[in-house]
C-alpha positions in Angstrom: 0.0 0.0 0.0 2.8 2.4 0.9 4.7 1.7 -2.3 1.6 2.2 -4.4 0.7 5.5 -2.5 4.2 7.0 -3.3 4.5 5.5 -6.8 5.7 7.8 -9.6 2.3 7.8 -11.3 0.8 9.3 -8.1 3.4 11.9 -7.7 1.4 14.5 -9.6 -1.3 14.2 -6.9 1.2 14.9 -4.2 2.2 18.0 -6.3 -1.4 19.1 -6.2 -1.5 18.5 -2.4 1.6 20.6 -1.9 0.3 23.6 -3.9 -3.2 23.2 -2.3 -1.5 23.5 1.1 -0.1 26.8 0.1 -3.3 28.1 -1.5 -5.3 27.1 1.5 -3.1 29.2 3.7 -3.4 32.2 1.4 -7.1 32.1 1.1 -7.7 31.3 4.8 -5.8 34.4 5.7 -8.3 36.5 3.6 -11.1 35.7 6.0 -9.7 34.3 9.2 -8.2 37.6 10.3 -11.5 39.6 10.2 -13.1 37.8 13.0 -10.1 38.3 15.3 -9.9 42.1 14.6 -11.7 43.2 17.8 -9.4 41.0 20.0 -6.3 42.3 18.2 -7.6 45.8 18.7 -8.1 45.3 22.4 -4.9 43.3 22.9 -2.6 45.8 21.2 -4.7 49.0 22.0 -5.2 50.0 18.4 -7.3 52.7 16.9 -9.5 51.9 13.9 -7.1 53.4 11.4 -4.2 51.4 12.7 -6.3 48.3 12.7 -7.1 48.8 9.1 -3.4 48.6 8.2 -3.4 45.0 9.7 -5.7 44.0 6.8 -4.7 46.5 4.2 -0.9 45.9 4.6 -1.4 42.3 3.6 -3.9 42.9 0.8 -2.1 45.8 -0.8 1.3 44.1 -0.8 -0.3 41.0 -2.2 -1.8 43.0 -5.1 1.3 45.1 -5.8 3.7 42.1 -6.1 1.3 39.6 -7.7 2.2 40.4 -11.4 5.9 40.5 -10.5 5.6 37.1 -8.6 4.2 35.6 -11.8 7.1 36.9 -13.9 9.7 35.7 -11.3 8.1 32.2 -11.3 8.4 32.1 -15.1 12.0 33.4 -15.1 13.6 31.5 -12.2 11.3 28.4 -11.8 7.8 27.9 -10.4 8.8 25.4 -7.7 11.6 27.7 -6.5 9.3 30.7 -6.2 6.5 28.7 -4.7 8.8 27.4 -2.0 10.4 30.8 -1.4 7.0 32.3 -1.1 5.8 29.5 1.2 8.8 30.0 3.4 8.3 33.7 3.6 4.6 33.3 4.4 5.3 30.7 7.1 8.0 32.7 8.8 6.0 35.9 8.7 2.9 34.1 10.1 5.0 33.1 13.1 6.2 36.7 13.4 2.5 37.9 13.3 1.6 35.6 16.2 4.6 36.8 18.2 3.8 40.5 17.6 3.4 42.7 20.7 3.0 46.0 19.0 1.0 47.5 16.1 4.1 48.3 14.0 5.6 44.8 14.4 2.3 43.2 13.4 1.7 45.4 10.4 5.3 44.9 9.2 4.9 41.1 9.5 1.5 41.3 7.6 3.3 43.2 4.8 5.9 40.5 4.5 3.1 37.9 4.5 1.6 39.7 1.5 5.0 39.4 -0.3 5.0 35.6 0.4 1.5 35.2 -0.9 2.2 37.1 -4.1 5.2 34.8 -4.8 3.2 31.7 -4.1 -0.2 32.4 -5.8 0.8 32.8 -9.4 3.1 29.8 -9.3 0.4 27.4 -8.1 -1.6 27.3 -11.3 1.5 27.2 -13.5 2.7 24.2 -11.6 -0.6 22.4 -12.0 -0.7 23.2 -15.7 2.9 21.9 -16.2 2.3 18.8 -14.1 -1.1 17.4 -15.3 -1.9 16.2 -18.8 -4.9 17.9 -20.5 -7.3 15.0 -19.7 -6.6 15.4 -15.9 -6.1 19.1 -15.8 -9.7 20.0 -15.3 -10.0 17.7 -12.3 -6.8 19.1 -10.8 -7.9 22.7 -11.2 -11.3 21.8 -9.7 -9.6 20.4 -6.6 -7.4 23.5 -6.5 -10.4 25.8 -6.7 -12.4 23.7 -4.2 -9.5 24.0 -1.7 -9.6 27.8 -2.1 -13.4 28.0 -1.7 -13.3 25.8 1.4 -10.7 28.0 3.0 -12.8 31.1 2.4 -15.9 29.3 3.8 -14.4 28.0 7.0 -12.1 30.9 7.7 -14.5 33.0 9.8 -15.5 30.0 12.0 -11.9 28.9 12.4 -10.9 32.4 13.3 -13.6 32.7 15.9 -12.7 29.3 17.5 -9.0 30.0 17.7 -9.5 33.6 18.9 -12.0 32.8 21.6 -10.8 29.4 22.8 -7.0 30.1 22.7 -5.7 33.5 21.5 -5.8 35.7 18.3 -2.1 34.8 17.8 -3.2 31.3 16.8 -4.9 32.4 13.7 -1.3 33.0 12.5 0.5 30.1 14.4 -1.8 27.6 12.6 0.0 28.5 9.3 3.4 27.3 10.6 2.9 23.5 10.7 0.9 23.6 7.5 3.6 25.7 5.8 6.4 23.4 6.9 4.6 20.3 5.8 3.9 22.0 2.4 7.6 22.8 1.9 8.6 19.2 2.7 6.0 17.8 0.2 6.8 20.4 -2.4 10.6 19.7 -2.3 9.9 16.0 -3.0 6.8 16.1 -5.3 7.1 19.2 -7.5 9.3 19.1 -10.6 10.9 22.4 -11.6 9.4 24.2 -14.6 9.9 27.6 -16.1 8.7 29.5 -19.2 11.4 29.5 -21.9 9.1 30.2 -24.8 9.4 34.0 -24.8 11.5 36.8 -23.4 11.3 37.2 -19.6 12.2 40.4 -17.9 11.4 42.1 -14.6 9.6 45.5 -14.8 11.2 47.2 -11.8 10.0 50.7 -12.8 6.4 49.5 -13.0 6.7 47.7 -9.7 8.1 50.8 -7.9 5.6 53.4 -9.4 2.6 51.2 -8.9 3.6 50.4 -5.3 4.2 54.0 -4.4 0.9 55.1 -6.0 -1.2 52.5 -4.3 0.4 53.1 -0.9 0.1 56.8 -1.1 -3.6 56.6 -2.1 -4.4 54.1 0.7 -2.4 56.2 3.2 -4.3 59.3 2.3 -7.7 57.6 2.7 -6.9 55.8 6.0 -5.0 58.6 7.7 -7.2 61.5 6.5 -9.3 61.6 9.8 -6.2 61.9 11.9 -4.5 64.6 9.8 -7.6 66.2 8.2 -8.8 66.1 4.6 -7.2 69.4 3.7 -4.0 68.9 5.6 -0.7 69.2 3.8 0.2 65.5 4.3 -3.2 64.3 3.1 -3.1 66.5 0.0 0.5 65.6 -0.7 -0.3 61.9 -0.5 -3.2 62.3 -3.0 -0.9 64.3 -5.3 1.9 61.6 -5.0 -0.6 58.9 -5.8 -1.8 60.7 -8.9 1.8 61.3 -10.1 3.0 57.8 -9.4 0.0 56.1 -11.0 0.2 58.3 -14.0 3.9 57.5 -14.3 3.1 53.8 -14.0 0.7 54.0 -17.0 3.2 55.9 -19.1 6.0 53.4 -18.3 3.8 50.4 -19.0 2.8 51.9 -22.3 6.5 52.2 -23.3 8.1 49.1 -21.7 9.1 46.3 -24.1 8.0 43.7 -21.6 5.6 45.5 -19.2 4.3 44.2 -15.9 0.8 45.2 -17.0 -0.1 44.6 -20.6 -2.2 47.7 -21.3 -3.2 46.3 -24.7 -5.5 44.0 -23.0 -7.7 46.9 -21.9 -8.5 47.7 -25.5 -11.2 45.1 -25.2 -14.2 46.6 -23.5 -15.2 43.3 -21.9 -11.9 42.8 -20.3 -11.9 46.4 -19.0 -15.4 46.2 -17.8 -14.9 42.8 -16.0 -11.8 44.2 -14.2 -13.6 47.4 -13.2 -16.6 45.3 -12.0 -14.4 42.9 -9.9 -12.5 45.8 -8.3 -15.8 47.6 -7.5 -17.4 44.6 -5.9 -14.3 44.0 -3.8 -14.2 47.7 -3.0 -17.8 47.6 -1.8 -17.6 44.3 0.1 -14.1 43.9 1.7 -14.8 46.9 3.9 -18.1 45.4 4.9 -16.4 42.2 6.2 -14.0 44.4 8.1 -16.5 46.7 9.8 -19.2 44.0 10.2 -16.8 42.2 12.5 -16.3 45.3 14.6 -20.0 46.1 14.6 -21.0 42.5 15.6 -18.5 42.2 18.4 -17.9 45.7 19.7 -21.4 47.1 19.4 -23.7 44.0 19.5 -21.5 42.2 22.0 -21.3 38.8 20.1 -18.4 36.5 20.8 -15.7 35.7 18.2 -17.2 32.2 17.5 -20.7 33.7 17.1 -19.3 36.3 14.7 -17.5 33.6 12.6 -20.8 31.6 12.4 -22.7 34.7 11.5 -20.8 34.9 8.1 -21.4 31.2 7.2 -24.7 31.7 5.3 -23.0 34.2 2.9 -19.8 32.2 2.4 -21.6 28.9 1.9 -23.9 30.4 -0.6 -20.9 31.7 -2.6 -19.3 28.3 -2.5 -22.5 26.4 -3.5 -23.8 28.9 -6.2 -20.6 30.1 -7.9 -20.2 26.9 -10.0 -23.8 27.1 -11.0 -23.3 30.7 -12.0 -20.3 29.6 -14.1 -22.4 27.0 -16.0 -25.2 29.6 -16.6 -22.6 32.0 -17.9 -21.8 29.5 -20.7 -25.4 29.7 -21.9 -26.5 33.3 -21.4 -23.3 35.2 -21.1 -21.9 37.2 -18.2 -23.3 40.7 -18.8 -26.7 40.5 -17.1 -25.6 38.0 -14.5 -22.9 40.4 -13.3 -25.3 43.4 -13.5 -27.9 41.5 -11.5 -25.4 40.1 -9.0 -23.9 43.6 -8.2 -27.5 44.8 -7.8 -28.0 42.1 -5.2 -24.7 43.1 -3.5 -26.0 46.7 -3.3 -29.3 45.4 -1.9 -27.4 43.5 0.8 -25.5 46.6 1.8 -28.7 48.6 2.1 -30.2 45.8 4.3 -27.1 45.9 6.5 -27.5 49.7 6.8 -30.9 49.1 8.5 -29.3 47.3 11.5 -29.0 49.1 14.8 -27.7 48.3 18.3 -30.6 45.9 18.9 -30.0 43.7 15.8 -30.0 39.9 16.2 -28.7 37.2 13.9 -32.1 36.9 12.1 -31.9 40.6 11.2 -28.6 39.8 9.4 -30.0 36.9 7.4 -31.7 38.8 4.5 -28.5 40.8 3.9 -26.3 37.7 4.1 -28.5 35.8 1.6 -28.6 38.7 -0.8 -24.9 39.2 -0.5 -24.0 35.6 -0.9 -26.2 35.1 -4.0 -25.0 38.5 -5.4 -21.3 37.6 -4.9 -21.7 34.2 -6.5 -23.5 35.7 -9.5 -20.7 38.3 -9.8 -17.4 36.5 -9.2 -17.6 33.5 -11.6 -19.2 35.3 -14.6 -16.8 38.3 -14.2 -13.8 35.9 -14.2 -15.2 34.0 -17.2 -15.9 37.2 -19.1 -12.4 38.6 -18.4 -10.6 35.4 -19.3 -12.7 34.7 -22.3 -11.9 38.1 -23.8 -8.1 37.7 -23.9 -6.1 35.5 -26.3 -5.4 32.0 -25.0 -1.6 32.7 -24.9 -2.3 35.7 -22.5 -4.6 33.8 -20.2 -2.0 33.8 -17.4 -1.4 37.5 -17.6 -5.2 38.1 -17.7 -5.7 36.0 -14.6 -3.0 37.9 -12.7 -4.4 41.3 -13.7 -7.9 40.3 -12.6 -6.7 39.0 -9.2 -4.6 42.2 -8.7 -7.6 44.4 -9.5 -9.6 42.5 -6.9 -7.0 42.9 -4.2 -6.5 46.6 -4.9 -10.3 47.1 -4.8 -10.5 45.3 -1.5 -7.7 47.4 0.0 -9.2 50.7 -1.1 -12.7 49.5 0.1 -11.4 49.1 3.6 -9.7 52.5 3.4 -12.8 54.2 2.0 -15.2 52.7 4.5 -12.8 53.5 7.2 -12.6 57.1 6.2 -16.4 57.5 6.2 -16.7 55.8 9.6 -13.9 57.9 11.0 -15.5 61.2 10.0 -18.6 60.3 12.2 -16.7 58.8 15.1 -15.2 61.6 17.1 -15.7 60.1 20.6 -13.2 57.7 22.2 -14.0 54.0 22.3 -14.8 53.9 26.0 -17.4 56.7 26.0 -21.2 56.3 25.9 -21.6 58.2 22.6 -19.0 56.1 20.7 -21.4 53.3 19.9 -24.1 55.7 18.5 -21.4 57.5 16.4 -19.9 54.3 15.1 -23.3 53.0 14.0 -24.0 56.2 12.2 -20.7 56.1 10.4 -21.2 52.4 9.7 -24.6 53.1 8.1 -23.2 55.9 5.9 -20.3 53.8 4.8 -22.7 51.0 3.8 -24.8 53.4 1.7 -21.7 54.6 0.0 -20.6 51.0 -0.7 -24.1 50.2 -2.1 -23.7 53.2 -4.5 -20.3 51.9 -5.6 -21.9 48.4 -6.2 -24.6 50.0 -8.4 -21.9 51.8 -10.4 -20.2 48.5 -10.9 -23.5 47.0 -12.1 -23.9 49.8 -14.6 -20.3 49.4 -15.9 -20.8 45.7 -16.3 -24.1 46.1 -18.3 -22.5 48.8 -20.5 -19.2 47.0 -21.3 -19.3 43.3 -20.9 -20.3 41.3 -24.0 -20.6 37.6 -24.9 -17.4 35.6 -24.1 -15.3 35.1 -27.3 -13.1 32.2 -26.2 -15.2 29.4 -24.8 -12.2 27.1 -24.5 -11.0 29.1 -21.5 -14.3 29.8 -19.8 -14.4 26.5 -17.8 -10.9 26.8 -16.5 -11.3 30.5 -15.7 -14.6 29.9 -13.8 -12.8 27.2 -11.7 -10.2 29.8 -10.8 -12.7 32.2 -9.2 -11.4 31.5 -5.7 -7.7 32.1 -6.6 
């Protein structure tokens, strides 16, 4: 039995297990942290703006380095970059758990984002190089299922670890998984790299995009502390505008750009990326501030908060594949439009909640949000990937994931800025709760408006998918 289990013909499945370990860690980290935020806030005595950096530091670095991570994997080897990324992610997870100050924790989260950005693009490349076409769909399905399961159980796992042990364990749990993943990867994964075309790092693009995104996020998050018209806030907005404009100019002139701007000549690709960034912008901040509202204002425990999110995440997991199949028949345009309309409805429903809300008051918003996200994520991915040439599918996937991460980072910053403008009292005063709820409601209405803009963009720009041969694979990658 042992000899059969480790036979050469089964090695590719061990390869899949190794990359699935890494992917599970990345995706779990997207949801497991939110439930622990109030505990982290109390333990380290953090303000809301500092707490936002705990989440944004990871997501923003992940987004900024993702395209570069893909190029490094093609250039130096996918197994090498996967293992380096996994080692960085594992070590920084340990550092996160050991953190005793805000600065240390945020720095460790930033390093975690770098590790995730090196790992994530390599996983799909390894699967594609390892499995023959007849088994590739099955392998990608398992890969996507691993991602979806991590997203679904993340809030509950975060609640259990936070309440029963300590918030540090949401990070410590990554350490044994990462070590096991590295051992299996070293044995099971064969090294592959892309030698079919010129490979070159785009350092100017990386630097300008990183500076621009950081400056924009900093201005939004720190505006309440410094003031919207303060010199530092206006300077950061100006720096963001200059750096992002420079990034676009550089990418237009680079021979091998980090971001292939020619892809955006296709209105469907452009619309799909705008839609995915806007749905992330409207929803990521909701996950962040819902956790604070449920625990700090309503008084729910971490486990109860994790369980609260389950109806939405389970609906996404169950309905996303069905939405992908429906996209094949009717196209993505109206599905995405309707899905983002439901997302907007869920946000409006959440905005009706007050300090007396119960779980059952959350259910309508959770159902509308879960169905809306499922109807948005898979069709948007299918539309984006179907609108690019097959030989640029890898680049298209990386761009879509980067847009989603950037949208999520800005969503937390935007909602935080709105909440902060209404919350002038300190956390321990009687009026803080009322002010927080008012800011929370206004942020939700703003997020609903953003989702409606995304619905309009999707309906106006997305057209029938042109490359059906990549739709199925793209839809299975929705949880990447």
